[in-house]
DRENKOLFI-904029 format. One record per residue (C-alpha): residue in one letter; x, y, z. Coordinates in pm, whole numbers. Each point is the difference from the previous one (the first is absolute). Layout:
# DRENKOLFI-904029
[a,[X,Y,Z]];
...
# end
This chain:
# DRENKOLFI-904029
[m,[-7057,5157,-2395]];
[m,[-169,-18,-344]];
[a,[22,-378,16]];
[d,[-226,8,308]];
[m,[-270,211,-173]];
[t,[-304,-137,-169]];
[i,[-51,73,-367]];
[e,[-300,215,88]];
[k,[208,212,237]];
[r,[276,38,-262]];
[v,[-260,106,-259]];
[q,[-148,250,245]];
[l,[342,150,83]];
[t,[95,11,-367]];
[e,[-321,190,-77]];
[e,[76,243,282]];
[a,[349,58,-137]];
[l,[-145,55,-346]];
[n,[-250,254,138]];
[i,[279,182,182]];
[a,[205,10,-320]];
[r,[-300,131,-199]];
[n,[-64,272,257]];
[e,[365,105,-3]];
[r,[0,9,-382]];
[n,[-317,210,-4]];
[r,[147,237,257]];
[a,[321,30,-204]];
[e,[-194,64,-320]];
[a,[-204,271,172]];
[q,[318,160,130]];
[v,[153,-5,-348]];
[t,[-308,176,-134]];
[v,[19,268,270]];
[l,[372,52,-57]];
[e,[-44,21,-377]];
[k,[-265,270,47]];
[e,[227,189,240]];
[l,[287,-24,-249]];
[q,[-226,146,-269]];
[v,[-99,286,232]];
[q,[365,77,76]];
[e,[96,-16,-367]];
[n,[-282,241,-83]];
[k,[116,238,274]];
[a,[353,-7,-143]];
[r,[-134,79,-347]];
[e,[-208,288,143]];
[l,[327,138,136]];
[g,[153,-27,-347]];
[v,[214,-307,66]];
[e,[-30,-332,-175]];
[p,[8,-285,255]];
[q,[298,-166,-168]];
[n,[198,325,51]];
[l,[-71,34,373]];
[d,[347,-115,107]];
[q,[163,262,-221]];
[e,[-235,271,123]];
[i,[66,-91,363]];
[k,[376,20,-59]];
[k,[-42,337,-170]];
[i,[-209,131,291]];
[r,[255,-125,254]];
[v,[278,184,-184]];
[e,[-213,314,-5]];
[i,[-71,-31,374]];
[a,[369,-48,75]];
[t,[85,307,-208]];
[l,[-263,212,175]];
[f,[110,-128,340]];
[k,[360,96,-78]];
[q,[-114,348,-104]];
[v,[-183,41,330]];
[t,[284,-130,214]];
[d,[249,219,-189]];
[c,[-197,300,133]];
[i,[48,-108,361]];
[p,[333,75,170]];
[p,[201,-320,55]];
[e,[24,47,377]];
[y,[-381,-27,29]];
[l,[-10,-308,-218]];
[a,[270,-158,214]];
[k,[-206,62,315]];
[v,[-274,-228,-137]];
[g,[233,-257,-151]];
[l,[-8,109,-364]];
# end
C-alpha cells in the first residue's frame, strides 16, 4: 500500500502520526503530573495520621491484626448457636 502512495501523501501521514504521538506524550506527561500531586497529597495525609508513607504496609498489617482481635472478642460474646445461624 505504501508503494502506491505519493511522497507528499506519505509525508502528510507521517506528520499526522507524529502529531498523534506528541499529543499522547503530552497527555501522558499531564497525567504523570496529576498522579505525582495526588501521591504527595496521600503521603501528606499519612504523615498527618502519624505514619510515614514507607511504613504504610506495616501499619496496615498491624491494623488488620487489631481488627481481627477485636472481631474475635465480639464474636466470643455471642453464643455459638447464633453465630452458626448466620454462617459464622
